[in-house]
C-alpha positions as CSV (number, residue, x, y, z in Angstrom):
1,M,-3.8,2.5,-13.4
2,L,-2.0,5.3,-12.3
3,N,-2.2,9.0,-12.8
4,D,0.6,9.6,-15.5
5,F,-1.4,6.6,-17.3
6,I,-5.0,8.1,-17.7
7,Y,-4.7,11.9,-17.1
8,G,-0.5,12.6,-17.5
9,P,2.0,11.9,-20.3
10,L,1.1,8.5,-21.1
11,S,-2.3,8.8,-20.7
12,S,-5.0,7.5,-23.7
13,E,-8.3,7.8,-24.2
14,R,-8.5,3.9,-24.8
15,F,-7.1,3.2,-21.0
16,K,-10.0,5.8,-20.0
17,K,-12.7,3.2,-21.2
18,I,-11.2,0.3,-19.2
19,I,-12.0,2.2,-15.7
20,P,-15.5,1.2,-15.1
21,N,-14.8,-2.2,-16.0
22,I,-11.9,-2.2,-13.7
23,K,-14.0,-1.2,-10.7
24,R,-16.9,-3.2,-11.1
25,L,-14.2,-6.5,-10.8
26,L,-13.0,-4.9,-8.0
27,E,-16.0,-4.3,-5.6
28,E,-16.8,-8.4,-6.8
29,A,-13.5,-9.4,-5.9
30,R,-13.4,-7.7,-2.7
31,K,-17.2,-8.9,-2.1
32,K,-15.6,-12.7,-2.3
33,N,-12.5,-11.6,-0.1
34,I,-10.7,-12.5,-3.3
35,P,-7.0,-11.0,-2.2
36,V,-6.9,-7.1,-4.7
37,I,-3.3,-6.7,-5.3
38,Y,-2.2,-3.0,-6.7
39,T,0.9,-3.5,-8.6
40,N,1.9,0.1,-9.2
41,D,5.0,2.0,-11.3
42,S,7.1,3.6,-8.7
43,H,10.1,4.9,-10.8
44,I,13.7,6.8,-9.8
45,K,13.9,9.7,-11.5
46,G,17.3,10.0,-13.5
47,V,17.8,5.9,-12.5
48,D,15.7,3.4,-13.9
49,Y,16.4,2.1,-17.1
50,E,13.0,2.4,-18.4
51,L,12.7,6.2,-18.3
52,R,15.1,6.5,-21.0
53,I,12.2,4.5,-23.4
54,W,9.3,6.3,-22.4
55,G,10.3,9.2,-20.6
56,D,9.5,10.5,-17.1
57,H,6.3,8.5,-15.5
58,A,5.0,7.4,-12.1
59,I,8.0,8.8,-10.3
60,K,8.3,7.8,-6.8
61,G,6.3,10.1,-4.2
62,T,4.7,12.6,-7.0
63,K,1.0,12.5,-7.7
64,G,1.4,10.8,-11.4
65,A,2.7,7.6,-9.3
66,E,-0.8,7.4,-7.4
67,V,-3.8,5.3,-8.1
68,I,-6.4,7.2,-9.7
69,D,-9.6,8.3,-7.6
70,E,-12.1,6.0,-9.3
71,L,-9.8,2.7,-8.5
72,K,-8.2,3.6,-5.3
73,P,-6.8,0.9,-2.8
74,T,-8.9,-0.1,0.3
75,S,-7.7,-1.1,3.6
76,S,-8.0,-4.6,2.6
77,D,-5.9,-4.2,-0.5
78,Y,-2.1,-5.1,-1.4
79,I,0.2,-2.6,-2.7
80,I,3.3,-3.5,-4.5
81,E,5.7,-1.2,-6.4
82,K,7.4,-1.9,-8.8
83,R,10.6,-0.6,-11.2
84,R,10.0,-2.9,-14.6
85,Y,7.4,-4.0,-16.8
86,S,6.6,-7.0,-14.6
87,A,5.2,-7.2,-11.3
88,F,7.3,-10.1,-10.3
89,F,10.9,-8.2,-11.3
90,N,12.7,-7.8,-7.9
91,T,9.1,-7.5,-5.6
92,D,8.0,-9.6,-3.1
93,L,4.7,-10.2,-5.1
94,D,5.9,-14.2,-5.5
95,L,5.8,-14.3,-1.6
96,L,3.0,-12.3,-1.0
97,L,1.0,-14.7,-3.3
98,R,2.0,-17.7,-2.0
99,E,1.4,-17.0,1.6
100,L,-1.9,-15.8,0.4
101,E,-2.2,-19.8,-1.6
102,V,-3.1,-18.1,-4.5
103,D,-2.4,-20.3,-7.6
104,S,-4.5,-17.9,-10.4
105,L,-4.1,-14.7,-11.0
106,I,-6.6,-12.3,-12.8
107,L,-5.0,-9.7,-14.5
108,T,-5.6,-5.8,-15.2
109,G,-4.7,-2.5,-16.4
110,V,-2.4,-1.0,-18.8
111,S,-0.4,-1.8,-21.6
112,T,-1.9,-5.4,-22.7
113,D,1.5,-5.1,-24.8
114,V,4.0,-4.1,-22.0
115,C,3.4,-4.5,-18.3
116,V,0.3,-7.0,-18.7
117,L,2.3,-9.4,-20.9
118,H,5.5,-9.3,-19.0
119,T,3.7,-9.8,-15.7
120,A,1.9,-12.5,-17.4
121,A,4.9,-14.2,-18.4
122,D,6.5,-14.3,-15.1
123,A,3.1,-15.6,-13.9
124,F,3.3,-18.8,-16.5
125,F,7.4,-19.1,-15.3
126,R,6.0,-19.6,-11.7
127,G,3.5,-21.8,-12.3
128,Y,0.1,-19.3,-11.7
129,K,-3.0,-20.1,-13.9
130,I,-3.5,-16.7,-15.9
131,I,-7.2,-15.0,-16.3
132,I,-7.3,-12.0,-18.6
133,P,-10.8,-10.3,-18.6
134,E,-10.1,-8.7,-22.2
135,D,-11.8,-6.1,-21.9
136,C,-10.7,-4.7,-18.4
137,V,-6.9,-4.6,-20.3
138,E,-5.8,-2.0,-22.8
139,A,-3.2,-1.1,-24.9
140,F,-1.9,2.2,-26.9
141,T,-3.0,0.6,-30.1
142,E,-5.5,-2.0,-31.0
143,E,-3.1,-3.5,-33.1
144,G,-1.1,-4.4,-30.0
145,H,-3.7,-5.2,-27.5
146,K,-4.8,-8.1,-29.6
147,W,-1.6,-9.4,-30.6
148,A,-0.9,-9.6,-26.7
149,L,-4.0,-11.0,-26.1
150,D,-3.2,-13.7,-28.5
151,Y,0.1,-14.1,-27.5
152,M,-0.8,-14.9,-24.0
153,R,-3.3,-17.0,-25.1
154,R,-1.0,-19.4,-27.2
155,I,2.2,-19.3,-25.2
156,Y,1.1,-18.8,-21.5
157,K,-2.5,-20.6,-22.2
158,A,-4.0,-17.8,-20.5
159,E,-7.7,-17.7,-20.3
160,I,-8.5,-14.6,-22.0
161,L,-12.4,-14.3,-21.2
162,K,-14.9,-11.5,-21.0
163,L,-15.3,-9.6,-17.8
164,E,-19.5,-11.1,-17.8
165,D,-17.7,-13.9,-17.4
166,V,-15.1,-13.7,-14.9
167,L,-17.7,-12.5,-12.6
168,K,-20.0,-15.1,-13.1
169,R,-16.9,-17.4,-12.1
170,I,-16.2,-15.3,-9.3
171,E,-19.5,-15.8,-7.8
172,D,-20.1,-20.0,-9.0
173,D,-16.3,-20.0,-6.7
174,P,-17.3,-22.3,-3.8
175,D,-13.7,-21.4,-2.4
176,P,-12.4,-17.9,-2.7
177,P,-9.4,-17.2,-0.7
178,N,-9.6,-15.2,2.7
179,P,-6.2,-13.3,2.9
180,G,-7.7,-12.2,6.9
181,E,-7.2,-15.6,7.8
182,R,-4.3,-17.0,6.1
183,M,-1.2,-18.1,7.9
184,I,2.1,-19.8,6.5
185,R,1.8,-24.1,7.7
186,T,4.5,-26.7,7.3
187,E,3.6,-29.1,4.8
188,A,2.6,-31.6,7.6
189,E,0.3,-29.7,9.1
190,H,-1.4,-28.4,5.8
191,R,-2.3,-31.9,5.2
192,S,-3.4,-32.9,8.6
193,F,-6.8,-34.3,9.0
194,T,-7.4,-31.3,11.6
195,T,-6.4,-28.6,9.4
196,I,-8.2,-29.4,6.5
197,I,-11.6,-29.7,8.4
198,K,-10.9,-26.1,10.1
199,S,-9.9,-24.7,6.8
200,R,-13.1,-26.2,5.2
201,A,-15.5,-25.2,8.3
202,K,-13.8,-21.8,7.6
203,K,-14.9,-21.2,4.2
204,V,-18.4,-22.4,4.3
205,M,-19.1,-20.1,7.1
206,R,-17.4,-17.5,4.9
207,G,-19.6,-18.1,1.9
208,G,-20.0,-19.9,-1.1
209,N,-22.6,-20.7,-4.5
210,K,-26.0,-19.8,-3.5
211,T,-27.7,-22.6,-4.8
212,Q,-24.9,-25.6,-3.3
213,Y,-26.9,-24.0,0.5
214,I,-30.0,-24.3,-1.0
215,W,-29.7,-28.0,-2.0
216,L,-27.7,-28.3,1.5
217,A,-30.8,-27.2,3.2
218,F,-32.9,-29.5,1.3
219,D,-30.6,-32.6,2.2
220,I,-30.9,-31.3,5.8
221,L,-34.6,-30.8,5.9
222,A,-35.2,-34.5,4.4
223,V,-32.4,-36.1,7.4
224,L,-35.2,-34.1,9.8
225,L,-38.4,-35.1,8.4
226,I,-36.8,-38.5,8.5
227,L,-35.8,-38.1,12.0
228,L,-39.3,-37.0,13.0
229,M,-40.6,-40.3,12.0
230,F,-38.8,-41.8,14.9
231,N,-41.2,-39.5,17.3
232,R,-44.0,-39.6,15.6
233,P,-46.5,-42.2,15.0
234,Y,-46.7,-43.7,11.8
235,W,-50.2,-44.7,12.0
236,R,-53.0,-44.6,14.1
237,L,-56.9,-46.4,14.7
238,D,-58.9,-44.3,17.2
239,V,-61.9,-46.2,18.8
240,S,-64.9,-44.9,20.0
241,K,-68.0,-46.3,21.5
242,N,-71.6,-45.1,21.3
243,N,-69.7,-41.8,20.2
244,Q,-67.7,-41.6,23.1
245,T,-63.8,-42.2,23.1
246,V,-62.3,-45.3,24.1
247,G,-58.7,-45.2,23.0
248,S,-55.7,-45.1,20.3
249,V,-53.6,-47.4,18.7
250,L,-50.2,-45.7,17.9
251,L,-48.2,-47.5,15.3
252,Y,-44.5,-46.5,15.7
253,L,-41.6,-47.6,14.1
254,D,-40.7,-49.6,16.7
255,H,-43.1,-50.1,18.9
256,V,-47.2,-49.7,19.5
257,K,-48.6,-48.1,22.0
258,Y,-52.5,-48.7,23.6
259,T,-53.8,-45.5,24.8
260,S,-56.2,-47.3,26.5
261,N,-57.1,-51.0,28.7
262,D,-60.5,-51.9,27.0
263,P,-60.5,-55.3,25.3
264,F,-61.2,-54.4,22.0
265,V,-58.9,-51.7,21.6
266,K,-56.3,-54.7,22.8
267,S,-57.2,-56.7,20.0
268,L,-56.3,-54.7,17.8
269,K,-53.1,-56.7,16.7
270,M,-50.6,-53.7,14.8
271,G,-47.3,-54.8,14.7
272,R,-44.1,-52.8,14.5
273,I,-42.8,-51.7,11.5
274,S,-39.5,-53.5,12.1
275,N,-38.3,-53.9,8.4
276,I,-38.2,-50.3,7.7
277,I,-36.2,-49.2,11.1
278,G,-32.8,-50.2,9.7
279,I,-33.3,-48.6,6.6
280,L,-34.0,-45.5,7.9
281,K,-31.0,-45.6,9.9
282,F,-28.7,-46.3,6.7
283,F,-31.0,-43.3,5.3
284,I,-29.7,-41.3,7.4
285,V,-26.6,-41.6,7.1
286,V,-26.2,-41.8,4.0
287,M,-27.4,-38.3,3.8
288,L,-25.4,-37.0,6.3
289,I,-22.1,-38.4,4.6
290,G,-23.7,-36.3,1.5
291,I,-24.2,-33.3,3.4
292,V,-20.4,-33.5,5.3
293,I,-19.3,-33.6,1.5
294,R,-21.4,-30.9,0.4
295,A,-20.4,-28.6,3.4
296,M,-16.8,-29.0,2.8
297,L,-16.4,-29.1,-1.0
298,L,-19.7,-26.9,-2.0
299,E,-20.0,-27.3,-5.7
300,K,-17.1,-29.4,-6.2
301,G,-18.4,-32.0,-4.1
302,A,-21.8,-31.9,-6.0
303,P,-21.4,-34.6,-8.4
304,I,-20.8,-37.0,-5.0
305,A,-23.6,-35.4,-2.9
306,V,-25.6,-36.4,-5.7
307,M,-24.6,-39.5,-5.9
308,F,-25.0,-39.8,-1.9
309,R,-29.0,-38.7,-2.5
310,L,-29.7,-40.9,-5.7
311,I,-28.7,-43.9,-2.8
312,A,-30.6,-42.4,0.0
313,F,-33.8,-42.0,-2.2
314,L,-33.5,-45.6,-3.3
315,A,-33.8,-46.5,0.3
316,L,-36.8,-44.2,0.8
317,I,-38.4,-46.2,-1.9
318,S,-38.2,-49.0,0.6
319,V,-39.6,-47.1,3.4
320,V,-42.7,-46.2,1.4
321,T,-43.5,-49.7,0.2
322,A,-43.6,-50.6,4.2
323,N,-47.8,-48.7,3.9
324,T,-48.7,-51.8,2.1
325,Q,-47.5,-53.5,5.4
326,V,-49.7,-51.5,7.5
327,L,-53.0,-51.8,4.6
328,K,-52.3,-55.5,4.8
329,V,-52.4,-55.7,8.7
330,L,-55.5,-53.9,8.9
331,I,-57.2,-55.7,6.1
332,H,-56.5,-59.0,7.5
333,Q,-58.4,-57.7,10.6
334,G,-61.4,-56.6,8.7
335,L,-60.5,-52.6,9.2
336,T,-60.9,-50.4,6.2
337,P,-57.5,-49.0,5.8
338,R,-58.2,-45.0,5.7
339,G,-61.6,-44.3,7.0
340,L,-64.2,-45.6,9.2
341,T,-65.1,-49.0,10.8
342,I,-67.8,-50.4,12.8
343,V,-67.2,-53.5,14.5
344,D,-70.2,-54.3,16.6
345,S,-70.9,-51.7,18.8
346,Y,-67.3,-50.0,18.5
347,T,-66.4,-47.3,15.3
348,V,-62.7,-47.3,14.4
349,F,-61.2,-44.7,12.4
350,S,-57.5,-45.2,10.7
351,T,-56.0,-42.9,9.6
352,P,-51.9,-41.9,8.8
353,D,-50.2,-39.8,11.6
354,W,-46.8,-37.1,11.4
355,G,-44.7,-40.3,10.8
356,Y,-46.2,-41.3,7.6
357,Y,-46.7,-38.1,6.4
358,S,-43.4,-36.7,7.2
359,S,-41.6,-40.0,5.3
360,I,-43.4,-38.9,2.1
361,L,-42.0,-35.6,1.9
362,A,-38.8,-36.9,2.7
363,F,-39.2,-39.1,-0.3
364,V,-40.8,-36.2,-2.3
365,L,-38.4,-34.0,-1.2
366,T,-35.4,-35.9,-2.1
367,L,-36.8,-37.3,-5.3
368,V,-37.3,-33.3,-6.7
369,T,-33.6,-32.3,-5.8
370,F,-32.1,-35.1,-7.0
371,T,-33.8,-34.9,-10.8
372,I,-33.3,-31.4,-10.7
373,E,-29.5,-31.4,-9.6
374,T,-29.1,-34.0,-12.1
375,V,-30.5,-32.2,-14.7
376,I,-28.3,-28.9,-14.0
377,F,-25.4,-31.2,-13.8
378,I,-25.8,-32.6,-17.0
379,I,-26.9,-29.4,-18.8
380,K,-23.5,-27.7,-17.5
381,L,-21.4,-30.5,-18.4
382,V,-23.3,-30.7,-22.3
383,A,-22.4,-26.9,-22.3
384,R,-18.9,-26.8,-21.2
385,G,-18.3,-29.8,-23.8
386,V,-19.8,-27.5,-26.4
387,K,-17.9,-24.4,-25.2
388,E,-14.7,-26.3,-25.2
389,F,-15.2,-28.1,-28.7
390,V,-16.1,-24.1,-30.0
391,E,-13.6,-22.8,-28.7
392,E,-10.7,-25.5,-30.2
393,I,-12.4,-25.0,-33.3
394,K,-11.9,-21.6,-33.1
395,K,-8.1,-22.4,-32.4
396,R,-7.7,-24.4,-35.5
397,P,-6.1,-22.6,-38.0
């Protein structure tokens, strides 16, 4: 969007109306570290063949060849000078894109049926995916604008979207490129496990879909709750005699702790919940795998992470049923599972402890997050299918 196309010899009121949209798109792209590349006409006066068709415009070194003030590039942007319609023709644009590891292009500017069209053609020939926000490009005429959009959609398989849809896609993109961290790698380096892990870690730290981070936080919380069970009592019996505390029996996952040598306290045989220790370890391993997958792939790894959460949820069902074992032991000894029991001159108060509550919280948390995310995933899947069906209907003659 150069001065000569907005305020100079090739200006058009149609061009001016897309300036706010392009500005908004640029701001969002920069926030997500998506490379912004300006491909500007920079003609040599009296030499370039294009000037014979359109007259002098965007002459190199003149004010008319500068980007308009409303859309000025920043220090992080790239500028490519061109002398033909296509931004690829005799420029190093393709080299720049390859080194930035870009595979999709969002084209904006003017004119839809000239520079945008021919740049899209060269992008298609080189294997790039093309996205065109139709309210961020414009032509001298409405007919030329619509014809070019339809042509690029049919011939180059370009996605013709509204700006809002493009912005949403940018916001949801879990894997935006970061030009500041790009480097040229050999094929072997690119495929190495270490390189992939480092690259994914940087992208996770850089940012992604906020919703995915919420699910990630819930999964980590569930694991921490189960880890809490290994360090806190699952159930406890507090014994008193004549209103004086005698001691307690603390039931952990793998052992029982007596806080008194009183014969009655020692006679309370709780046993240990040995059958759920393996299940809990299985839960932690499964959830950690799901967490790693989601952290590395974010939204792309969501379906796999949900599957691992389902497996973990099924494991937690067994954990909750462990309460039945504890209750049976208490009832067998004539004790009230929850509450007071008076035995001779002793009073026994039975109650669940932190380990029990953490298991219940982990169970509920895993169930709720699994249900919500699964429903959201299904809704998105159905919505995407409906959208593709409608688009296919529209394409039919």
